[in-house]
C-alpha positions as a Python dict, from the first residue, in 0.01 Angstrom:
ca = {
    (1, 'M'): (0, 0, 0),
    (2, 'T'): (248, 230, -94),
    (3, 'T'): (602, 244, 80),
    (4, 'E'): (839, 495, 163),
    (5, 'R'): (1181, 471, 24),
    (6, 'S'): (1332, 459, 343),
    (7, 'D'): (1085, 212, 483),
    (8, 'L'): (1145, -61, 159),
    (9, 'T'): (1434, -289, 330),
    (10, 'A'): (1156, -355, 598),
    (11, 'R'): (877, -421, 435),
    (12, 'I'): (709, -760, 417),
    (13, 'L'): (555, -891, 57),
    (14, 'P'): (175, -968, 9),
    (15, 'Q'): (151, -1312, -144),
    (16, 'I'): (-87, -1437, -367),
    (17, 'T'): (-261, -1700, -279),
    (18, 'L'): (-358, -1997, -553),
    (19, 'G'): (-649, -2216, -592),
    (20, 'D'): (-630, -2596, -561),
    (21, 'G'): (-895, -2737, -830),
    (22, 'S'): (-1011, -2956, -512),
    (23, 'P'): (-1339, -3147, -596),
    (24, 'G'): (-1637, -2886, -440),
    (25, 'S'): (-1409, -2611, -416),
    (26, 'L'): (-1434, -2274, -646),
    (27, 'T'): (-1172, -2362, -888),
    (28, 'A'): (-1250, -2745, -921),
    (29, 'P'): (-1357, -2839, -1301),
    (30, 'P'): (-1765, -2801, -1416),
    (31, 'P'): (-1920, -3142, -1389),
    (32, 'P'): (-1857, -3335, -1725),
    (33, 'L'): (-2149, -3237, -1988),
    (34, 'T'): (-2179, -3625, -2031),
    (35, 'Q'): (-2407, -3652, -1723),
    (36, 'I'): (-2695, -3431, -1924),
    (37, 'P'): (-2877, -3590, -2267),
    (38, 'V'): (-2680, -3532, -2592),
    (39, 'A'): (-2970, -3309, -2719),
    (40, 'S'): (-2934, -3060, -2438),
    (41, 'R'): (-2493, -3075, -2409),
    (42, 'A'): (-2470, -2793, -2715),
    (43, 'Q'): (-2741, -2560, -2528),
    (44, 'E'): (-2559, -2614, -2211),
    (45, 'R'): (-2193, -2526, -2290),
    (46, 'F'): (-2275, -2188, -2392),
    (47, 'R'): (-2583, -2126, -2120),
    (48, 'V'): (-2500, -1828, -1880),
    (49, 'T'): (-2644, -1826, -1543),
    (50, 'G'): (-2724, -1580, -1283),
    (51, 'N'): (-2709, -1169, -1328),
    (52, 'A'): (-2490, -983, -1535),
    (53, 'V'): (-2344, -612, -1522),
    (54, 'V'): (-2243, -440, -1840),
    (55, 'T'): (-2019, -108, -1835),
    (56, 'G'): (-2122, 106, -2150),
    (57, 'G'): (-2432, -120, -2198),
    (58, 'A'): (-2602, 158, -2419),
    (59, 'G'): (-2311, 164, -2672),
    (60, 'G'): (-2316, -56, -3013),
    (61, 'L'): (-2073, -303, -2874),
    (62, 'G'): (-2222, -305, -2531),
    (63, 'F'): (-2569, -334, -2634),
    (64, 'A'): (-2489, -627, -2884),
    (65, 'A'): (-2329, -782, -2582),
    (66, 'S'): (-2590, -727, -2356),
    (67, 'R'): (-2821, -897, -2594),
    (68, 'A'): (-2634, -1234, -2641),
    (69, 'L'): (-2593, -1273, -2245),
    (70, 'L'): (-2923, -1250, -2230),
    (71, 'E'): (-3019, -1501, -2547),
    (72, 'H'): (-2784, -1719, -2361),
    (73, 'G'): (-2953, -1746, -2019),
    (74, 'V'): (-2888, -1436, -1833),
    (75, 'E'): (-3162, -1359, -1560),
    (76, 'G'): (-3103, -1022, -1472),
    (77, 'L'): (-2893, -753, -1617),
    (78, 'M'): (-2796, -413, -1532),
    (79, 'I'): (-2613, -157, -1752),
    (80, 'F'): (-2422, 83, -1658),
    (81, 'D'): (-2400, 402, -1891),
    (82, 'M'): (-2354, 779, -1830),
    (83, 'N'): (-2654, 848, -2116),
    (84, 'P'): (-2985, 791, -1958),
    (85, 'T'): (-3201, 824, -2217),
    (86, 'E'): (-2974, 649, -2464),
    (87, 'A'): (-2980, 336, -2189),
    (88, 'Q'): (-3341, 342, -2130),
    (89, 'A'): (-3460, 306, -2504),
    (90, 'K'): (-3233, 13, -2489),
    (91, 'V'): (-3344, -128, -2175),
    (92, 'D'): (-3706, -100, -2303),
    (93, 'L'): (-3620, -267, -2648),
    (94, 'L'): (-3454, -569, -2455),
    (95, 'S'): (-3731, -563, -2182),
    (96, 'S'): (-3986, -632, -2517),
    (97, 'E'): (-3721, -917, -2645),
    (98, 'F'): (-3692, -1083, -2312),
    (99, 'P'): (-3996, -1014, -2051),
    (100, 'N'): (-3883, -1279, -1821),
    (101, 'A'): (-3579, -1108, -1755),
    (102, 'K'): (-3507, -849, -1498),
    (103, 'I'): (-3350, -554, -1700),
    (104, 'R'): (-3246, -257, -1536),
    (105, 'F'): (-3000, 57, -1592),
    (106, 'L'): (-2819, 328, -1360),
    (107, 'K'): (-2665, 617, -1460),
    (108, 'V'): (-2293, 519, -1298),
    (109, 'D'): (-1925, 763, -1324),
    (110, 'I'): (-1718, 438, -1312),
    (111, 'T'): (-1443, 656, -1212),
    (112, 'D'): (-1696, 759, -913),
    (113, 'E'): (-1513, 529, -606),
    (114, 'D'): (-1843, 595, -393),
    (115, 'G'): (-2073, 585, -673),
    (116, 'V'): (-1975, 239, -821),
    (117, 'D'): (-2023, 103, -509),
    (118, 'A'): (-2347, 246, -419),
    (119, 'A'): (-2452, 120, -784),
    (120, 'I'): (-2302, -227, -712),
    (121, 'G'): (-2479, -266, -379),
    (122, 'E'): (-2806, -115, -611),
    (123, 'T'): (-2794, -401, -821),
    (124, 'V'): (-2736, -669, -546),
    (125, 'K'): (-3036, -535, -398),
    (126, 'Q'): (-3252, -566, -666),
    (127, 'F'): (-3051, -860, -827),
    (128, 'G'): (-2969, -1063, -505),
    (129, 'S'): (-2585, -1131, -641),
    (130, 'I'): (-2403, -1100, -994),
    (131, 'S'): (-2191, -1334, -1168),
    (132, 'T'): (-2106, -1157, -1464),
    (133, 'L'): (-1948, -852, -1525),
    (134, 'V'): (-1845, -712, -1893),
    (135, 'N'): (-1648, -363, -1897),
    (136, 'F'): (-1703, -193, -2220),
    (137, 'A'): (-1727, 183, -2052),
    (138, 'G'): (-1427, 360, -2186),
    (139, 'M'): (-1339, 685, -2434),
    (140, 'V'): (-1155, 711, -2727),
    (141, 'A'): (-866, 981, -2747),
    (142, 'C'): (-628, 1123, -3031),
    (143, 'G'): (-373, 1390, -3072),
    (144, 'H'): (-48, 1421, -3073),
    (145, 'A'): (204, 1309, -2761),
    (146, 'L'): (332, 1714, -2788),
    (147, 'D'): (-9, 1812, -2708),
    (148, 'W'): (-131, 1616, -2427),
    (149, 'S'): (-167, 1775, -2073),
    (150, 'A'): (-167, 1580, -1728),
    (151, 'K'): (-543, 1648, -1687),
    (152, 'D'): (-574, 1467, -2006),
    (153, 'W'): (-438, 1220, -1989),
    (154, 'N'): (-557, 1158, -1650),
    (155, 'R'): (-896, 1139, -1796),
    (156, 'V'): (-803, 894, -2034),
    (157, 'I'): (-603, 640, -1770),
    (158, 'N'): (-914, 691, -1514),
    (159, 'V'): (-1181, 660, -1740),
    (160, 'N'): (-1035, 316, -1944),
    (161, 'T'): (-817, 161, -1665),
    (162, 'V'): (-920, 278, -1322),
    (163, 'G'): (-1273, 304, -1355),
    (164, 'G'): (-1261, -94, -1483),
    (165, 'F'): (-1077, -185, -1182),
    (166, 'L'): (-1307, 18, -947),
    (167, 'V'): (-1636, -150, -1109),
    (168, 'A'): (-1449, -523, -1086),
    (169, 'R'): (-1331, -467, -737),
    (170, 'A'): (-1654, -375, -601),
    (171, 'I'): (-1847, -701, -792),
    (172, 'A'): (-1530, -925, -682),
    (173, 'R'): (-1617, -851, -318),
    (174, 'T'): (-1991, -895, -370),
    (175, 'M'): (-1893, -1279, -521),
    (176, 'I'): (-1624, -1372, -243),
    (177, 'E'): (-1904, -1277, 42),
    (178, 'R'): (-2125, -1503, -108),
    (179, 'G'): (-1903, -1718, -240),
    (180, 'I'): (-2018, -1775, -603),
    (181, 'G'): (-1724, -1692, -838),
    (182, 'G'): (-1812, -1536, -1207),
    (183, 'S'): (-1654, -1413, -1477),
    (184, 'M'): (-1533, -1103, -1577),
    (185, 'T'): (-1432, -960, -1898),
    (186, 'F'): (-1247, -621, -2008),
    (187, 'I'): (-1252, -483, -2317),
    (188, 'A'): (-947, -389, -2439),
    (189, 'S'): (-796, -303, -2777),
    (190, 'V'): (-550, -421, -3072),
    (191, 'S'): (-437, -50, -2952),
    (192, 'A'): (-304, -282, -2671),
    (193, 'H'): (-76, -452, -2886),
    (194, 'N'): (115, -257, -3191),
    (195, 'V'): (70, 128, -3233),
    (196, 'N'): (-231, 232, -3466),
    (197, 'F'): (-159, 414, -3812),
    (198, 'P'): (-201, 701, -3931),
    (199, 'Q'): (-365, 838, -3612),
    (200, 'P'): (-194, 915, -3306),
    (201, 'Q'): (-310, 824, -2958),
    (202, 'V'): (-20, 748, -2749),
    (203, 'S'): (-249, 800, -2361),
    (204, 'Y'): (-524, 520, -2525),
    (205, 'N'): (-271, 293, -2620),
    (206, 'V'): (-157, 335, -2295),
    (207, 'S'): (-464, 284, -2154),
    (208, 'K'): (-530, -66, -2321),
    (209, 'A'): (-196, -180, -2266),
    (210, 'G'): (-318, -145, -1886),
    (211, 'V'): (-658, -337, -1962),
    (212, 'V'): (-446, -630, -2066),
    (213, 'A'): (-229, -609, -1762),
    (214, 'M'): (-469, -574, -1504),
    (215, 'A'): (-697, -857, -1623),
    (216, 'K'): (-399, -1037, -1626),
    (217, 'S'): (-312, -945, -1276),
    (218, 'L'): (-689, -991, -1158),
    (219, 'A'): (-708, -1322, -1276),
    (220, 'A'): (-398, -1423, -1063),
    (221, 'E'): (-550, -1311, -782),
    (222, 'W'): (-886, -1401, -741),
    (223, 'A'): (-879, -1728, -893),
    (224, 'R'): (-888, -1884, -564),
    (225, 'Y'): (-1216, -1741, -543),
    (226, 'G'): (-1356, -1870, -848),
    (227, 'I'): (-1343, -1572, -1026),
    (228, 'R'): (-1199, -1590, -1423),
    (229, 'V'): (-1105, -1249, -1523),
    (230, 'N'): (-993, -1223, -1884),
    (231, 'S'): (-1021, -947, -2177),
    (232, 'I'): (-1104, -936, -2537),
    (233, 'S'): (-908, -656, -2755),
    (234, 'P'): (-1120, -589, -3066),
    (235, 'G'): (-978, -443, -3364),
    (236, 'Y'): (-1191, -173, -3573),
    (237, 'M'): (-1545, -198, -3500),
    (238, 'D'): (-1825, -76, -3749),
    (239, 'T'): (-1990, 196, -3436),
    (240, 'I'): (-2035, 586, -3423),
    (241, 'L'): (-1670, 541, -3279),
    (242, 'N'): (-1501, 522, -3603),
    (243, 'E'): (-1782, 708, -3854),
    (244, 'G'): (-1787, 1073, -4005),
    (245, 'D'): (-1621, 1245, -4290),
    (246, 'G'): (-1282, 1319, -4122),
    (247, 'L'): (-1217, 959, -4105),
    (248, 'D'): (-1220, 870, -4464),
    (249, 'E'): (-857, 858, -4496),
    (250, 'A'): (-760, 671, -4155),
    (251, 'R'): (-1043, 413, -4266),
    (252, 'K'): (-898, 356, -4599),
    (253, 'M'): (-574, 291, -4466),
    (254, 'W'): (-705, 68, -4210),
    (255, 'L'): (-896, -163, -4430),
    (256, 'S'): (-554, -177, -4639),
    (257, 'R'): (-412, -331, -4397),
    (258, 'N'): (-650, -557, -4275),
    (259, 'P'): (-645, -953, -4441),
    (260, 'L'): (-1031, -936, -4447),
    (261, 'G'): (-1093, -597, -4566),
    (262, 'R'): (-1331, -452, -4342),
    (263, 'M'): (-1435, -311, -3999),
    (264, 'G'): (-1595, -589, -3756),
    (265, 'Q'): (-1945, -587, -3657),
    (266, 'P'): (-2055, -531, -3324),
    (267, 'D'): (-2215, -887, -3316),
    (268, 'E'): (-1894, -1047, -3366),
    (269, 'L'): (-1777, -960, -3070),
    (270, 'A'): (-2071, -1105, -2872),
    (271, 'G'): (-1925, -1479, -2952),
    (272, 'A'): (-1622, -1422, -2695),
    (273, 'V'): (-1836, -1237, -2441),
    (274, 'V'): (-2062, -1513, -2420),
    (275, 'M'): (-1797, -1794, -2398),
    (276, 'L'): (-1577, -1636, -2146),
    (277, 'A'): (-1954, -1633, -1878),
    (278, 'S'): (-1996, -1954, -2000),
    (279, 'R'): (-1914, -2331, -1918),
    (280, 'A'): (-1757, -2287, -2267),
    (281, 'G'): (-1491, -2038, -2132),
    (282, 'S'): (-1407, -2253, -1807),
    (283, 'Y'): (-1079, -2271, -1837),
    (284, 'F'): (-1008, -1929, -1999),
    (285, 'N'): (-862, -1725, -1714),
    (286, 'G'): (-603, -1416, -1734),
    (287, 'S'): (-641, -1483, -2159),
    (288, 'D'): (-641, -1153, -2368),
    (289, 'L'): (-849, -1276, -2763),
    (290, 'L'): (-765, -1052, -2996),
    (291, 'I'): (-1087, -1024, -3253),
    (292, 'D'): (-953, -807, -3531),
    (293, 'G'): (-989, -989, -3854),
    (294, 'G'): (-624, -1005, -3860),
    (295, 'Q'): (-552, -628, -3796),
    (296, 'T'): (-251, -673, -3630),
    (297, 'L'): (-139, -906, -3868),
    (298, 'F'): (-19, -566, -4074),
    (299, 'M'): (-99, -290, -3839),
}
C-alpha cells in the first residue's frame, strides 16, 4: 500500500469505482412508498431491517441507540464492548423488552485486527448477515499538548480511528460477499469541527476529525457496493464522561456557550441513528450530522 520514495514516479494509482444507480443495482433508489398503504408509510420510512452491530453498545449513548434500533425493527443485535458485566446486564434488559429479537454480546478489543475479524465472523455465524453498523466505541483524552507521549497519542488514535476502521472493513467484506449493502454510522464529535474550551485535548480532536474524514472516504469508496457510510458529531452529552465535581467549571463554560443552555440526552442521538440506518436515510452518504444544540455556533 505504501510506496518508497524511489518508486513514486513508477506507481499506478488505484481508482475509485462509482455506482450507476441503475434499476436493480445496489445503488438504485428504494421503491416508492406510494406502493404501500398510506397507513403504513410512516412506519416503513423509518423501519430498520436485518441485523446490527453496535460497538460500545453498553455505554450510555450506544445503549440508547441499540434500544432505538430494536424499536424500529432490527431482528438481531450484537453489542461489542470491553465490559462483560455491564454489557450482559444491558443485553438482559433489552432481551426482556424485545423477546422476539436475537440480542447478544461479545467482548471485543476493536484495536485487535484478528479479534475484530473473529468477532464479525462469529456474528455472521449467529445471525447470518450484518446490514447495520453503529460505531460508538471510543475513548476521551484530555491533557496539555506539551505533555503528550507518543504512546498515549497512539492509543487514542488507535481506539477512536483505527479500531472503527477495522470493524467497518470486516463488516464491509461480509456485505460485499453477500451482495446486500447496508448502512454504517461512525460517531465523531463537535471536537472534529472546532477546538473545545476550556479543556486541552489535541489527540482526541485529531482522532475525531479523522473519523469524519474516514467516513467520507469510505462512503466514496464503498457506495458502489450499496454501503452507505455517514457520521454523527454529538455535542456535550449527559453521560458519565461529563460527570464529576472536577468538571463543574468546564460544564458551566460549555453550557454558557450553548444556545439551548444544556447538554444533550443519549436518546437525542437515537433519531439520527435510526434515520441513517433506515429508508429515510437512503440518500445520506458521506454526511456528518452535527447534533449539539448549537454548541459549535459559540464553541
